[in-house]
N, C-alpha and C positions, 0 to 999 in steps of 0.2 A: 643506510638511507630509510626513513621511516615509510610503513606502507601508510597509501590513503584508501581507506575502506570502502567511503561512501560511494554509491550508484555504481558498484563494480559487478559485472555479472561474475556470480560464484556458485557454480554449481555445486549441490551436496549442503548449501547452507539454508538455514530460512532466512528470511529477508525482513525486517522493520522497516515500512515504508509511510511516508509522510508526504500528502500534499495538500496545497491551500489553494482557496479560491481567490481570484483576480481583485484586487484591492480589498481583501480578506470581506467581502460581501457576505451578510450571514444566511446566504440562502438556504443552508439546512436548518433553518427555523421552520422551517415548511415540509410537513410532512409527506406530501408527494414528491419533494425533489429529495427526501431519503429515500424514500422507495425507490425511485428512478435508480439511484445511484447502486443501491445495494442490489437491484433485480440485475444490472448489468455486471456487477461484481458477480453474482452469484452463476451469471450465465458465462461469463469468462473463463471462471472456475471448474466449471463443467466441460466446456468445450476446449480447454488449453492443458489439460493434464496440470493442474495449479492445486495445490492443497492450501486451504483458509484455516490459518489456528486461531486469529483471535480479530477483531476491528472495534473500532469506534467510529462514528460520524458525529462530529461535532458541527457548530452550527457555521464555521467558515473553513474546516478543515478535516481530514480524515487522517486515521493512523491503521495501518493493517500488518498482520506478520503473515506471510506467503512463503510457498516453498514451490516454485515453478520446476516442475520435471527436468526441465532444461538449463534451468540456471538463469536464465534472459530475463533478469528482474527488470532491466530498464525498457524491454520491448512489452514485457507484460503490464506495467505501469503506464506506459504510453498508450497502450489499447485500452486498457481501463478508464484513462484520461479520455480519450479520443470519443468512447462509445458512450461513457457517461455525458460528456458534454453536449452531444447531439441530442440526449435525451432530454437535457435540461433547457437546450436554446429551444427545442420545440415546444416546451412548456411555457418560456419567456422570453421570446425573442429580443424584445426591447432591452432588456435587464442586462444583457451581454454584448451589446452594440460595443463596437471600439470606434474611437475618433476617426480613424483613418483605415480605409481597407488595406490589408496586405497586398504584396504582389501577387499571390496565388489566388486573391479576389475572396480571401477570408474576410467577414465583417464583424465576427463574434469571437470574443475570448472568454471562456470561463475560468480556468486553471490558469494560476500563476505557471511562467514558463518551465520552471525547475520544480524538482521533488527532490525528495532525498530517501535512499535507500540502505540500510545496514544491515551488513551480514551478520548473524548470529549463529553459532553451532554450540557453545557453552550453556549447560543447564541453567548458571546464573545469569547469562544475561538474556537467555530467553525467557525466564520468569519475570526477570525485572521489567522488561519492555510487556510481557503479558498483563503485569500488575499495574504497570503505566497506563496502559490503554484503558482498562477497564475503570479506573481510579479517575479517569481524565474527567467525565462528566459531575464527580463529585466535588473535584478540586476547582472547577469552575463555578460551583454554585447553582448547577442547573437541576440536581435531584439531592434529597438529603439521604441517599444510599445508593450504592451503584447498581443494585439490582432492580432499582425502578426507573433507570435509564432505556427507552424504548430501543435506540439507534447503536448499540453495541453487543458484542457477542456474548455478555455477560451469562445472561440467562441459558444460552444454549452451552456455554462451556461449564458451569457449575452447576445448572438446575435440571438438566437436559429438556430444555424447552424444545419444540418441535416445529416452530414456525418457518417453514422453507426459505424465507426471505432471509433468516438469521443463522442458517445452519453453517458449522464449521466442521473441519476435520480433526478427528479425535488420533488418528495416526497421522504425525507430523512429518515421516522421513518416507521416501523412497527406497527401495532395497538397495540400492547401490548408491547411496548418498556418500557413505563413506570413502569410498574409492574415488567419487568425483569430485570431493573436497579435497582429497589427499594429491590428484592430479591438478587440481586448478590451482593449488596451494605451491605445488613443486613449480608449476609453468611461472607461475606470478614470480616466486624466487628468482628465477633464471631472468624474468625480465628485469626485475629490480638491478640484477647484476650488470647485465648489459647495458642498462641505463648509467649505471655509476661508472662502468669502464670506457664509456662514451664522454663523460663529463670531465675526465681525468685531463 
């Protein structure tokens, strides 16, 4: 039985996360929106024991590579989307109004419901995603050089720029990540084996 890696809490791995704005509204063409999103990202990074390795904020989506110490990537990404949505709605409440109010009274929606989080642990996988993130604005035709894009970690990653809004962690791993990943993979193998037996 094949493993389904996406959106699984996997302690000990880095996670490549992608989130998109509802209806692909290009809200991050505005500097204030980018700043609000990254302020919440940095605050959550500092308050929740999470390493931020690389990121880019594109006009209608974002990519991050993060390593939450507890591996709970679904909860971490959910918190980031919620905190940043609150900030963005405060800035432009009419822009995010839904046609109908939810059962819980929610009238606004900033993000698409889903997101994608892919675990990374090999050097090849990690560097492929870092390069993908930093080249994204160039591929989209937003800049002529990746170093010219304001809303990515390129400057902090390669040029050691000190802007607090764009800070990243140079040490990507927690001390016990190898052991956590081995345990998580063993538990997952056991889970897949049990599922396979139940289907027979």
